[in-house]
C-alpha positions as CSV (number, residue, x, y, z in Angstrom):
1,M,84.5,109.7,153.8
2,T,86.3,112.9,153.3
3,A,85.1,116.5,154.0
4,A,84.9,117.1,150.3
5,T,82.1,114.5,149.9
6,H,79.7,116.6,152.1
7,T,77.1,118.4,150.1
8,P,77.3,122.2,150.7
9,R,74.3,122.6,153.0
10,V,73.0,125.4,155.1
11,L,71.1,124.9,158.4
12,S,69.7,127.6,160.7
13,G,66.7,128.3,162.8
14,I,64.8,130.7,165.1
15,K,63.1,130.1,168.4
16,P,59.3,130.7,168.6
17,S,59.4,132.8,171.8
18,G,58.2,136.3,172.1
19,G,57.5,137.2,168.5
20,L,59.8,138.1,165.6
21,T,61.6,141.5,165.5
22,L,63.6,143.5,162.9
23,G,66.7,141.9,164.5
24,N,65.4,138.5,163.5
25,Y,64.7,139.7,160.0
26,L,68.0,141.5,159.3
27,G,70.2,139.3,161.4
28,A,68.8,136.0,160.2
29,I,65.7,135.6,158.0
30,K,66.8,138.1,155.2
31,R,70.1,136.3,155.0
32,F,68.3,132.9,154.8
33,V,66.3,134.2,151.9
34,D,69.5,135.5,150.2
35,M,71.1,132.1,150.4
36,Q,68.3,130.4,148.5
37,G,69.3,129.5,144.9
38,Q,73.0,129.8,145.7
39,D,75.4,126.8,145.7
40,Y,73.8,125.3,148.8
41,E,70.9,123.1,149.9
42,T,69.1,125.4,152.4
43,I,67.3,123.9,155.5
44,Y,65.6,126.2,158.0
45,C,63.6,125.3,161.1
46,V,61.4,126.8,163.8
47,A,63.4,125.8,166.9
48,D,60.5,124.9,169.2
49,L,62.5,122.4,171.2
50,H,64.9,125.1,172.1
51,A,62.0,127.4,173.1
52,I,60.9,125.1,175.9
53,T,64.3,125.4,177.7
54,V,62.4,128.1,179.5
55,W,58.7,127.9,180.3
56,Q,56.3,128.4,177.4
57,D,52.5,128.4,177.6
58,P,51.5,125.4,175.4
59,A,48.7,127.1,173.5
60,E,50.8,130.1,172.9
61,L,53.8,128.0,171.8
62,K,51.8,126.4,168.9
63,N,50.7,129.8,167.7
64,A,54.2,131.3,168.1
65,T,55.6,128.3,166.1
66,R,53.2,129.1,163.2
67,E,54.0,132.8,163.4
68,V,57.7,132.2,163.0
69,A,56.9,129.9,160.0
70,A,54.7,132.7,158.6
71,G,57.6,135.1,159.1
72,F,59.9,132.9,157.1
73,L,57.4,132.4,154.3
74,A,56.3,136.1,154.2
75,S,60.0,137.2,154.0
76,G,60.6,135.0,150.9
77,I,61.6,131.5,152.1
78,D,60.2,129.4,149.2
79,P,59.2,125.8,150.2
80,T,60.1,124.7,146.7
81,K,63.7,126.0,147.2
82,S,64.3,125.4,150.9
83,I,63.2,122.9,153.4
84,L,61.2,124.6,156.2
85,F,59.9,122.7,159.2
86,N,59.5,122.9,163.0
87,Q,62.1,121.1,165.0
88,A,59.8,119.0,167.1
89,S,58.4,117.3,164.0
90,V,61.8,115.8,163.1
91,P,62.6,113.5,166.1
92,Q,66.1,112.8,164.7
93,H,67.2,116.1,166.2
94,A,66.5,115.0,169.7
95,E,67.9,111.5,169.2
96,L,71.2,112.8,167.9
97,G,71.1,115.4,170.7
98,W,71.3,112.7,173.3
99,I,74.3,111.1,171.7
100,F,76.0,114.5,171.6
101,N,75.1,115.0,175.3
102,C,77.4,111.9,175.8
103,V,80.1,113.3,173.5
104,A,80.3,116.9,174.8
105,R,82.2,117.6,178.0
106,V,80.8,119.4,181.0
107,G,83.8,121.8,180.9
108,W,82.8,122.8,177.4
109,M,79.2,123.7,178.6
110,N,80.6,125.6,181.5
111,R,82.3,128.0,179.1
112,M,79.1,128.9,177.2
113,T,78.6,132.6,177.9
114,Q,75.0,132.6,176.7
115,F,74.0,130.2,179.5
116,K,75.7,132.5,182.1
117,D,73.9,135.5,180.6
118,K,70.4,133.8,180.6
119,A,70.7,132.0,183.9
120,G,72.1,134.9,185.8
121,K,72.6,134.4,189.5
122,N,69.9,131.7,189.7
123,S,71.7,129.1,187.6
124,E,70.8,126.3,190.1
125,A,67.1,126.8,189.3
126,V,67.1,126.8,185.5
127,S,66.3,123.8,183.4
128,L,68.9,121.2,182.5
129,G,67.8,121.9,178.9
130,L,68.9,125.5,179.1
131,Y,72.3,124.3,180.2
132,A,72.7,121.5,177.6
133,Y,71.0,123.1,174.7
134,P,74.2,123.8,172.8
135,A,74.5,120.0,172.3
136,L,71.0,120.0,170.7
137,M,72.0,122.9,168.5
138,A,75.0,120.8,167.4
139,A,72.6,118.0,166.6
140,D,70.3,120.4,164.6
141,I,73.3,121.2,162.4
142,L,75.0,117.9,162.1
143,I,71.9,115.7,161.7
144,Y,71.9,117.1,158.1
145,H,75.8,117.2,157.8
146,A,75.3,120.9,157.3
147,T,78.5,122.7,156.3
148,H,77.4,126.3,156.7
149,V,75.5,128.0,159.5
150,P,74.3,131.6,159.2
151,V,74.3,133.0,162.8
152,G,74.6,136.2,164.7
153,E,77.7,137.0,166.7
154,D,76.1,135.8,169.9
155,Q,75.8,132.3,168.5
156,K,79.3,131.9,167.0
157,Q,80.5,130.2,170.2
158,H,77.9,127.5,169.8
159,V,79.0,126.8,166.2
160,E,82.5,126.5,167.5
161,L,81.2,124.0,170.1
162,T,79.5,122.1,167.2
163,R,82.9,121.8,165.5
164,D,84.4,120.5,168.8
165,I,81.7,117.9,169.1
166,A,82.1,116.8,165.5
167,T,85.9,116.5,165.9
168,K,85.6,114.5,169.2
169,F,83.0,112.2,167.7
170,N,85.0,111.6,164.6
171,N,88.2,110.9,166.6
172,D,86.5,108.8,169.4
173,F,84.8,106.5,166.9
174,K,87.6,106.6,164.3
175,A,85.0,107.9,161.8
176,E,87.2,110.3,159.9
177,N,85.2,113.3,158.7
178,F,81.8,111.6,159.2
179,F,80.5,114.8,160.7
180,P,81.7,117.9,158.8
181,L,83.3,120.9,160.6
182,C,80.7,123.5,159.8
183,E,81.5,127.1,159.2
184,P,79.6,130.0,160.8
185,I,78.5,132.7,158.4
186,I,78.4,136.1,160.0
187,E,78.0,138.9,157.5
188,G,76.2,142.1,156.7
189,P,76.0,145.6,158.3
190,A,73.2,144.7,160.7
191,T,74.0,141.1,162.0
192,R,73.3,142.6,165.5
193,V,70.4,145.0,165.5
194,M,70.3,147.2,168.7
195,N,67.5,148.6,170.8
196,L,65.9,151.7,169.4
197,R,65.9,153.4,172.9
198,D,69.4,152.2,174.0
199,G,72.0,151.5,171.4
200,S,74.1,149.6,173.8
201,K,71.5,146.8,174.1
202,K,70.5,144.2,171.6
203,M,66.9,144.6,170.2
204,S,65.0,142.0,172.1
205,K,61.6,140.3,172.0
206,S,61.3,140.7,175.8
207,G,62.2,144.4,176.2
208,E,60.1,146.4,178.6
209,S,58.8,148.8,176.0
210,D,57.3,148.0,172.6
211,M,59.0,151.2,171.3
212,E,62.4,149.6,171.8
213,R,61.9,147.2,168.8
214,I,60.3,146.8,165.4
215,N,58.0,143.8,165.4
216,M,57.6,141.9,162.2
217,T,53.9,142.1,162.8
218,D,53.9,145.9,163.1
219,D,51.8,147.8,160.5
220,A,53.1,150.6,158.4
221,D,52.1,153.4,160.8
222,T,53.6,151.7,163.8
223,I,56.9,151.1,162.0
224,A,57.1,154.7,160.9
225,K,56.3,156.0,164.4
226,K,58.9,153.9,166.1
227,F,61.7,155.0,163.8
228,K,60.7,158.7,164.0
229,K,60.8,158.4,167.8
230,A,64.0,156.3,168.0
231,K,66.6,157.7,170.4
232,T,69.4,159.7,168.7
233,D,71.9,162.3,169.8
234,P,72.0,166.0,169.0
235,E,74.9,165.9,166.5
236,P,74.3,165.5,162.7
237,L,75.5,162.3,160.9
238,P,79.3,162.3,160.5
239,E,81.1,162.6,157.2
240,S,82.9,159.3,157.8
241,L,82.1,155.9,159.4
242,D,84.8,156.5,162.1
243,G,82.5,159.3,163.5
244,L,80.0,156.7,164.6
245,K,82.3,154.8,167.0
246,E,81.2,156.5,170.2
247,R,77.6,157.1,169.0
248,P,75.7,153.7,169.4
249,E,72.2,154.9,168.6
250,A,73.4,156.7,165.4
251,R,75.5,153.7,164.4
252,N,72.5,151.4,164.9
253,L,70.2,153.4,162.7
254,V,72.8,153.8,160.0
255,N,73.4,150.0,160.0
256,I,69.7,149.3,159.8
257,Y,69.3,151.7,156.8
258,A,72.3,150.0,155.2
259,A,70.8,146.5,155.7
260,L,67.4,147.4,154.5
261,S,68.7,149.2,151.4
262,E,71.3,146.4,150.7
263,Q,74.3,148.7,150.7
264,S,77.2,149.3,153.0
265,S,77.2,151.6,156.0
266,E,79.9,153.6,154.3
267,A,77.6,154.2,151.3
268,V,74.8,155.4,153.7
269,I,77.2,157.9,155.3
270,G,78.3,159.0,151.8
271,E,74.7,159.8,151.1
272,F,73.6,161.3,154.5
273,G,76.9,162.5,156.0
274,G,76.5,166.0,157.5
275,E,72.7,165.8,157.5
276,G,70.6,166.2,160.6
277,W,68.1,163.6,162.0
278,G,65.2,165.6,160.6
279,K,66.2,164.3,157.1
280,F,67.6,160.9,158.0
281,K,64.9,159.5,160.3
282,P,62.0,160.1,157.9
283,A,64.0,158.6,155.1
284,L,64.7,155.5,157.3
285,A,61.1,155.3,158.3
286,E,60.0,155.4,154.6
287,L,62.5,152.7,153.6
288,A,61.5,150.5,156.5
289,V,57.8,150.8,155.7
290,E,58.5,150.0,152.1
291,K,60.5,146.8,153.0
292,L,58.7,145.6,156.1
293,A,55.0,146.5,155.7
294,P,54.4,143.9,152.9
295,I,55.9,141.2,155.1
296,S,53.7,142.2,158.0
297,A,50.6,142.1,155.8
298,E,51.6,138.7,154.3
299,M,52.2,137.3,157.8
300,K,48.7,138.3,158.8
301,R,47.2,136.6,155.7
302,L,49.1,133.4,156.5
303,M,48.2,133.4,160.1
304,D,44.5,133.5,159.1
305,D,45.1,130.1,157.5
306,P,46.9,128.0,160.0
307,A,46.0,124.8,158.2
308,E,48.1,125.9,155.2
309,I,51.1,126.7,157.5
310,D,50.8,123.2,159.0
311,R,50.6,121.6,155.6
312,L,53.8,123.4,154.5
313,L,55.6,122.5,157.7
314,L,54.5,118.8,157.3
315,N,55.9,118.7,153.8
316,G,59.1,120.2,155.1
317,S,59.4,117.8,158.0
318,E,59.1,114.9,155.6
319,A,61.8,116.3,153.4
320,A,64.0,116.9,156.4
321,Q,63.6,113.4,157.8
322,A,64.5,111.9,154.4
323,I,68.0,113.5,154.9
324,A,68.2,113.1,158.7
325,E,67.2,109.5,159.1
326,P,70.0,107.8,157.1
327,I,72.6,110.0,158.9
328,L,71.1,109.0,162.2
329,Q,71.2,105.4,161.3
330,Q,74.8,105.6,160.3
331,T,75.5,107.4,163.6
332,Y,73.9,104.6,165.6
333,D,75.9,102.0,163.7
334,I,79.2,104.0,164.3
335,V,78.4,104.3,168.1
336,G,77.4,100.6,168.3
337,L,73.7,101.1,169.3
338,L,71.5,98.3,168.2
339,R,68.6,99.4,166.1
340,P,67.0,96.3,164.5
341,R,65.2,97.0,161.3
342,R,63.8,94.9,158.4
């Protein structure tokens, strides 16, 4: 098998922990929608197995899983164009994840900066799953022989690890190009959306104040209020993009406007350069309400019918397993694991 035989296929997912934000939408979901109908098969998952690397309330986790699925659907993920499922409903992820635990090296895991950031000084007390989850992420991707992975900058290292795991597996078992070397896709003006109160910090589901973030469930009035109260500096917008370098809050709001309006940050500065915040922030709030309020309303409608969400996820899991199971069986055969079958 050569790399050229791999179907161009996209895989990505979002954890159901803490609710979806504008960062999830602009940095991930909007890009997922844009990739539908292009020259790829698109596969998207709610990464509930990754969510439990830290404690989750079981009842809340089920609701959060449905909410992320509702966010995908409300934003434009079409189940007739993409495969959408929750990770736990496709057991092949976990099975391949164990094999990759045995391929990946401890030294590789020790270099993962996200583990260091999340574990902090208490790394001895966190779950083994949090330490090893990049191997499961590699399995999420490679169980479908995915070739492209849309991610934020903070996940690029994990895609590089996935390539290392694929290379080592292919070399160890003399299975040339069995697993493809997937490519990270990092693009757009707002792949990393920052906090509305502190432009040096990423917008987070777990921030202390709800005013720091735009939730995908926020209604129109709340969206407008948060943008109008977003932290800025006293200077007007600069005449060129270079003028934003030392102005993190201003840069963040310009990037958000660019992403929502589907234009470059340079074009936004071309339109608003020299203007004060009294003009720009209301324009941003109006644009955000136009783009996000319909998604919020559709998410609410979907969440009022959880059985329909579950039906769509079940259909997606069956389609996902149809791709994943033959690849897993080939992997077992390559490794030499006995899996008797009729």
